[in-house]
Residue frames relative to the residue before (quaternion, step in Angstrom):
aa qw qx qy qz dx dy dz
X 1.0000 0.0000 0.0000 0.0000 0.00 0.00 0.00
X 0.5710 0.6232 -0.3850 0.3706 3.58 1.07 -0.61
X 0.6415 0.5222 -0.3338 0.4521 3.60 0.97 -0.80
X 0.6170 0.5419 -0.3426 0.4565 3.57 1.04 -0.75
X 0.7007 0.4682 -0.2778 0.4611 3.55 0.76 -1.03
X 0.6541 0.5189 -0.3200 0.4477 3.61 0.93 -0.83
X 0.6748 0.4851 -0.2915 0.4737 3.58 0.92 -0.90
X 0.7101 0.4791 -0.2628 0.4441 3.55 0.91 -0.90
X 0.5145 0.6603 -0.4265 0.3426 3.58 1.20 -0.34
X 0.5647 0.6054 -0.3856 0.4073 3.60 1.16 -0.55
X 0.7461 -0.1961 0.1819 0.6097 3.58 0.93 -0.95
X 0.5783 -0.5548 0.4335 0.4121 3.58 -1.14 0.37
X 0.4637 -0.6558 0.5174 0.2953 3.55 -1.08 0.71
X 0.3172 -0.7493 0.5593 0.1583 3.54 -1.06 0.83
X 0.0306 -0.7863 0.6163 -0.0321 3.54 -0.77 1.11
X 0.1346 -0.7660 0.6236 0.0790 3.55 -0.93 0.91
X 0.1118 -0.7697 0.6269 0.0456 3.54 -0.87 1.02
X 0.1198 -0.7647 0.6316 0.0442 3.57 -0.76 1.11
X 0.2797 0.7641 -0.4948 0.3051 3.53 -0.01 1.38
X 0.2489 -0.7939 0.5399 0.1275 3.57 -0.84 0.96
X 0.5895 0.5687 -0.3743 0.4348 3.61 1.22 -0.20
X 0.3844 -0.7673 0.4701 0.2064 3.57 -0.36 1.29
X 0.6372 0.5310 -0.3369 0.4454 3.61 1.01 -0.73
X 0.6532 0.4947 -0.3141 0.4795 3.60 0.98 -0.80
X 0.6251 0.5312 -0.3359 0.4629 3.59 1.01 -0.79
X 0.6607 0.5040 -0.3108 0.4614 3.61 0.86 -0.93
X 0.6719 0.5027 -0.2998 0.4538 3.56 0.88 -0.96
X 0.6843 0.4710 -0.2974 0.4705 3.60 0.82 -0.90
X 0.6121 0.5455 -0.3534 0.4505 3.58 1.01 -0.74
X 0.6781 0.4825 -0.2861 0.4749 3.58 0.90 -0.91
X 0.6628 0.5082 -0.3128 0.4524 3.58 0.92 -0.86
X 0.6626 0.4831 -0.3168 0.4767 3.60 0.97 -0.77
X 0.6058 0.5547 -0.3593 0.4430 3.62 1.06 -0.68
X 0.6768 0.5100 -0.2886 0.4456 3.58 1.04 -0.79
X 0.5824 0.5891 -0.3835 0.4083 3.59 1.17 -0.37
X 0.5121 -0.6357 0.4863 0.3117 3.54 -1.28 0.38
X 0.5198 0.6782 -0.3780 0.3563 3.55 1.30 -0.02
X 0.3393 -0.7180 0.5621 0.2311 3.62 -0.63 1.02
X 0.1861 0.7938 -0.5431 0.2008 3.55 -0.54 1.18
X 0.1913 -0.7085 0.6503 0.1963 3.49 -1.40 0.07
X 0.1744 -0.7777 0.6005 0.0650 3.55 -0.75 1.12
X 0.0934 -0.7660 0.6354 0.0294 3.56 -0.68 1.16
X 0.1317 -0.7976 0.5869 0.0459 3.56 -1.02 0.82
X 0.0278 -0.7429 0.6684 0.0218 3.52 -1.09 0.86
X 0.4492 -0.7652 0.4233 0.1832 3.55 -1.06 0.83
X 0.7991 0.1381 -0.0990 0.5767 3.62 1.20 -0.10
X 0.7035 -0.5029 0.3200 0.3870 3.53 -1.31 0.30
X 0.6205 0.5338 -0.3495 0.4559 3.59 1.04 -0.66
X 0.6567 0.4836 -0.3086 0.4896 3.58 0.95 -0.84
X 0.6071 0.5695 -0.3510 0.4288 3.59 1.05 -0.74
X 0.6986 0.4464 -0.2785 0.4850 3.58 0.86 -0.93
X 0.6240 0.5256 -0.3479 0.4619 3.61 0.98 -0.73
X 0.6285 0.5278 -0.3280 0.4677 3.61 1.01 -0.81
X 0.7103 0.4713 -0.2677 0.4491 3.56 0.79 -1.02
X 0.7214 0.4007 -0.2408 0.5109 3.57 1.09 -0.69
X 0.3783 -0.7609 0.4491 0.2763 3.56 1.37 0.01
X 0.3416 0.7465 -0.4834 0.3040 3.52 0.87 1.06
X 0.8446 0.1793 -0.1235 0.4892 3.57 -1.22 0.54
X 0.8465 -0.0836 0.0861 0.5186 3.56 -0.85 -1.00
X 0.6731 0.4764 -0.2895 0.4859 3.58 1.28 -0.25
X 0.2480 0.8152 -0.4960 0.1674 3.61 1.24 0.34
X 0.7616 0.3482 -0.1985 0.5092 3.62 1.01 -0.69
X 0.3328 0.7787 -0.4824 0.2241 3.59 1.23 0.26
X 0.4526 -0.6679 0.5094 0.2993 3.57 -1.05 0.70
X 0.4765 -0.6146 0.5282 0.3409 3.57 -1.20 0.44
X 0.3618 -0.7607 0.4868 0.2310 3.62 -0.57 1.04
X 0.4462 -0.6470 0.5510 0.2806 3.52 -1.30 0.51
X 0.7878 0.0626 0.0135 0.6126 3.56 1.22 -0.60
X 0.1698 -0.7676 0.6104 0.0966 3.57 -1.09 0.77
X 0.1761 -0.7318 0.6515 0.0952 3.55 -0.99 0.98
X 0.0439 -0.8523 0.5178 -0.0593 3.55 -0.41 1.25
X 0.2665 -0.7213 0.6204 0.1543 3.54 -0.86 1.04
X 0.4606 -0.6928 0.4784 0.2811 3.59 -1.12 0.53
X 0.7666 0.3683 -0.1881 0.4912 3.56 0.83 -0.99
X 0.1676 0.8000 -0.5379 0.2064 3.51 0.20 1.40
X 0.4760 -0.6389 0.5063 0.3300 3.58 -1.16 0.47
X 0.8352 0.3060 -0.2117 0.4050 3.54 -1.43 0.33
X 0.7369 -0.1761 0.0665 0.6493 3.61 1.24 -0.29
X 0.3182 -0.7883 0.4848 0.2057 3.57 -0.41 1.14
X 0.7029 -0.5068 0.3212 0.3819 3.52 -1.31 0.39
X 0.6050 0.5585 -0.3592 0.4394 3.59 1.09 -0.64
X 0.6607 0.4978 -0.2900 0.4812 3.55 0.98 -0.92
X 0.6545 0.5081 -0.3088 0.4670 3.56 0.93 -0.89
X 0.6329 0.5292 -0.3252 0.4622 3.59 0.95 -0.86
X 0.6563 0.5070 -0.3117 0.4638 3.60 0.90 -0.91
X 0.6664 0.5040 -0.3068 0.4558 3.60 0.92 -0.87
X 0.6417 0.5223 -0.3236 0.4590 3.57 0.96 -0.85
X 0.7348 0.4431 -0.2452 0.4513 3.56 0.78 -1.01
X 0.6478 0.4827 -0.3257 0.4912 3.61 1.25 -0.21
X 0.6075 0.5608 -0.3479 0.4421 3.58 1.24 -0.34
X 0.4420 -0.7330 0.4445 0.2641 3.65 -0.61 1.07
X 0.6565 0.4945 -0.3146 0.4749 3.61 1.14 -0.51
X 0.7758 0.3936 -0.1720 0.4622 3.58 0.98 -0.87
X 0.5400 0.7114 -0.3810 0.2391 3.59 1.07 -0.66
X 0.6685 0.4984 -0.3185 0.4507 3.61 1.12 -0.43
X 0.4415 0.6855 -0.4715 0.3358 3.60 1.23 -0.10
X 0.3959 -0.6959 0.5329 0.2737 3.59 -0.83 0.87
X 0.1067 -0.7947 0.5974 0.0137 3.56 -0.79 1.09
X 0.1048 -0.7561 0.6445 0.0439 3.53 -0.81 1.09
X 0.2472 -0.7317 0.6166 0.1524 3.54 -0.69 1.09
X 0.0092 -0.7861 0.6140 -0.0698 3.54 -0.69 1.19
X 0.2188 0.8095 -0.4833 0.2516 3.53 0.00 1.34
X 0.5479 -0.6073 0.4615 0.3437 3.55 -1.28 0.24
X 0.5787 0.6154 -0.3715 0.3852 3.59 1.20 -0.37
X 0.0793 -0.7737 0.6265 0.0504 3.52 -0.92 0.97
X 0.3115 0.7683 -0.4953 0.2596 3.57 1.26 0.46
X 0.5156 -0.6607 0.4548 0.3011 3.56 -0.84 0.99
X 0.6321 0.5414 -0.3375 0.4399 3.59 1.00 -0.78
X 0.6473 0.4994 -0.3220 0.4774 3.63 1.01 -0.73
X 0.6455 0.5218 -0.3212 0.4560 3.57 0.93 -0.89
X 0.6799 0.4863 -0.2897 0.4663 3.58 0.85 -0.98
X 0.6592 0.5137 -0.3187 0.4473 3.58 0.90 -0.91
X 0.6690 0.5028 -0.3147 0.4479 3.60 0.89 -0.87
X 0.6665 0.4636 -0.3165 0.4906 3.60 0.95 -0.72
X 0.6021 0.5377 -0.3565 0.4703 3.62 1.08 -0.61
X 0.6951 0.4409 -0.2555 0.5072 3.58 1.15 -0.68
X 0.5323 -0.6863 0.3519 0.3490 3.58 1.36 0.25
X 0.1798 0.7434 -0.6040 0.2240 3.57 0.92 0.90
X 0.4330 -0.7098 0.4922 0.2578 3.57 -1.05 0.69
X 0.7888 -0.0120 0.0382 0.6134 3.54 1.23 -0.45
X 0.1297 -0.7672 0.6234 0.0767 3.59 -1.12 0.66
X 0.0164 0.7994 -0.5973 0.0618 3.57 -0.64 1.14
X 0.2959 -0.7161 0.6044 0.1852 3.54 -0.94 0.95
X 0.4559 -0.6932 0.4886 0.2700 3.57 -0.75 1.09
X 0.3277 -0.7332 0.5552 0.2164 3.57 -0.81 0.93
X 0.4790 -0.6417 0.5144 0.3068 3.54 -1.27 0.37
X 0.7413 0.3868 -0.3017 0.4582 3.56 -0.94 0.92
X 0.6028 -0.6087 0.3961 0.3304 3.51 -1.15 0.73
X 0.7105 0.4627 -0.2898 0.4440 3.62 0.73 -0.95
X 0.6521 0.4802 -0.3478 0.4725 3.66 0.87 -0.69
X 0.6474 0.5017 -0.3220 0.4748 3.60 1.03 -0.73
X 0.6175 0.5295 -0.3372 0.4739 3.59 1.07 -0.72
X 0.6378 0.5197 -0.3255 0.4661 3.59 1.01 -0.76
X 0.6257 0.5214 -0.3333 0.4750 3.59 1.00 -0.79
X 0.6512 0.5130 -0.3178 0.4601 3.59 0.90 -0.89
X 0.6531 0.5087 -0.3162 0.4634 3.59 0.94 -0.83
X 0.6559 0.5073 -0.3088 0.4658 3.57 0.99 -0.83
X 0.6158 0.5243 -0.3378 0.4814 3.58 1.02 -0.79
X 0.6664 0.5086 -0.2986 0.4561 3.57 0.82 -1.02
X 0.7144 0.4677 -0.2713 0.4442 3.57 0.75 -1.04
X 0.6956 0.4594 -0.2912 0.4694 3.59 0.90 -0.81
X 0.7726 0.4093 -0.2187 0.4333 3.57 0.57 -1.16
X 0.7829 0.3239 -0.1834 0.4985 3.61 1.04 -0.60
X 0.7142 0.3826 -0.2718 0.5193 3.58 1.22 0.09
X 0.7937 0.3297 -0.1549 0.4872 3.56 0.74 -1.04
X 0.7111 0.4506 -0.2626 0.4715 3.59 0.83 -0.97
X 0.3413 -0.6845 0.6009 0.2323 3.53 -1.24 0.56
X 0.2139 -0.7985 0.5546 0.0950 3.55 -0.52 1.19
X 0.5264 -0.6076 0.4673 0.3679 3.58 -1.11 0.53
X 0.5821 -0.5552 0.4321 0.4077 3.59 -1.12 0.50
X 0.4967 -0.6529 0.4821 0.3077 3.56 -0.99 0.84
X 0.3729 -0.6974 0.5663 0.2323 3.54 -0.99 0.89
X 0.1500 -0.8126 0.5588 0.0693 3.57 -0.18 1.20
């Protein structure tokens, strides 16, 4: 945990969650609040808002560049697969680490997301404690062990 706190002391880490399920958003918001990690969790509810946030368009003109994106696949207005493809094709955004966090355990979804260069694919577990464990593992791996690319400010 010390590496997390030391790294985060420079500035809060920016996390973008692209998720339309209000219950999952509430749960993740609470779980991240309980962590010792200084962070800011931004949430958008569909793929169109996700791309507008990342490109800093419209109401998201002042949006921070996230250090990590948590992406659901089954989103309204632009699904997660399409959003993932757009992010990874954009020269400014393509290095953003994208964790696909979804209920789908379909092999075709897993293969497609890795073909589109997702950095990680996690099937959401059922229940509060298993989901809390996933959040802790994401936090510990991505913000303590992994070396993230510098944020494109």
